[in-house]
C-alpha positions, 0 to 999 in steps of 0.5 A: 793544717798548712790549707786553706778550706774552699767554699765556692758560690755563684755569687749576684748581687741586688743593686735595689734597696728594697732588695737589701731588706726584704724577706725572700717568702714576701716575694715569693707569696706574690711572684706566685700569684703573677707566675705561672707553675713553670715560670714560678719555679724558673723565677725561686732558682735565679740569684737576688739581682736575676730576679730583680731584673724579672721581676722590671721586665715584668711590671715594664710590658704592663706599666700604662704612662713607661712614661713616668716614674710611676708603674700603676699596674704594679702600684695596683697589684701592691696595694691590693695585696696588702689590703688583702694581707689586712683583710683577709687573713686566716691566721698568722699562718696565711696571709690574706694575699693566699686564701681565695678570697683575697686571690680574687680580689687581687687580680680582680679587685672590688667586685661590683656586688658582694651578696652575703649571709652569717646565717642564710635562712629563708629567701637569704639560703644560697639556693634563692642567691645563685637561681636570684643572679641567674647562675645554675649549678651542675650539681646539687648546692645542698641536701638535708637527709639525702633531700634537696633541702637549703643550703644553710652554710654561710656564703658571700658571692662577688660578681663582677660586671662590665669590662673587666681587668685583666689579672696582673699574670696576662700579657698585655702583648696578647689579644684576648676576650674581654669579659663582661660578667665573673661570679664567684661563690665563697662558702 
């Protein structure tokens, strides 16, 4: 046959060196933590060079010291992602950054207090710890045989107090009320 086969597609170049060697899945995981769902879906449709530009602009407006080569917010985010992947992974199928604990750690960093019980007994049951923290639940925490009783599941409570930094997805140009206490319960 003398006719040529022609295939057409969009063309884009990734200019930054890390783009050439990155696993597209890794960037999708990070972007999942940075963007709201509609923005994440739009990002997935971008070509590599467009994705680079989007992320460059995203981190640029969050850079606390734009006159330097380093972007401390971006570097801190990826350091927390790395730590979460090493510490909170549930299996080789679910990276630590996508677990509940990993997401909270990436957004807010190290908690000020951690209350952990692997085998709760006596005064270490979940209900008692929550009462001691001055928290209350609008629903029952646990039941035994239909009557209120201690919740015997292993748990961990993370408490963030003081001026809590905004998560990376928040646009720093928008005025937001500062939070001074966040509590996360992992059962």
